[in-house]
Wavefront OBJ file of the C-alpha trace (Angstrom):
o trace
v 108.696 55.158 93.663
v 109.028 51.925 91.778
v 111.217 53.076 88.901
v 114.532 54.845 88.618
v 114.253 57.836 86.319
v 117.077 59.154 84.238
v 118.425 62.578 85.074
v 116.188 64.153 82.417
v 113.051 62.432 83.765
v 113.444 63.156 87.486
v 111.143 66.173 87.544
v 108.397 64.357 85.667
v 108.552 61.336 87.980
v 108.403 63.515 91.089
v 105.446 65.476 89.722
v 103.551 62.279 88.839
v 104.250 60.840 92.288
v 103.172 64.063 94.003
v 99.978 64.251 91.939
v 98.996 60.690 92.843
v 99.884 61.353 96.491
v 97.628 64.421 96.632
v 94.792 62.666 94.813
v 94.487 60.450 97.883
v 93.494 63.476 99.961
v 91.061 64.640 97.290
v 89.371 61.240 97.123
v 89.282 60.986 100.914
v 87.654 64.378 101.329
v 85.190 63.610 98.531
v 84.146 60.436 100.349
v 83.633 62.386 103.585
v 81.637 65.033 101.739
v 79.521 62.373 100.048
v 78.708 60.798 103.402
v 77.721 64.102 104.985
v 76.084 65.989 102.121
v 72.583 64.774 102.957
v 72.943 64.456 106.719
v 69.860 65.123 108.809
v 71.651 67.292 111.384
v 69.803 70.526 111.963
v 71.650 73.388 110.380
v 71.033 75.675 113.380
v 73.448 73.598 115.434
v 76.348 74.164 113.054
v 76.933 77.764 114.148
v 75.484 78.464 117.544
v 74.466 81.988 118.314
v 75.421 83.392 121.716
v 72.776 83.407 124.417
v 70.756 86.615 124.162
v 70.535 86.998 127.970
v 74.281 86.627 128.455
v 76.178 87.375 125.236
v 79.563 86.842 126.885
v 80.765 83.227 127.093
v 82.790 84.115 130.190
v 81.115 82.883 133.336
v 78.662 80.598 131.591
v 78.352 77.185 133.116
v 77.659 74.104 131.167
v 75.541 72.721 133.997
v 73.012 75.552 134.363
l 1 2 3 4 5 6 7 8 9 10 11 12 13 14 15 16 17 18 19 20 21 22 23 24 25 26 27 28 29 30 31 32 33 34 35 36 37 38 39 40 41 42 43 44 45 46 47 48 49 50 51 52 53 54 55 56 57 58 59 60 61 62 63 64
């Protein structure tokens, strides 16, 4: 904070600071969304379905 509020203004200054602070996260996530919104990654890879021959992930090897 760059200013010293009076006792009556403390709540307003904190709320303005907190709003600006949280807008940073909103802008950051909007940038990430804008970069990925038209990505060419196949949508099937986003949520993989279990293998139909072995539906249990236990015992599956990554190298087979």
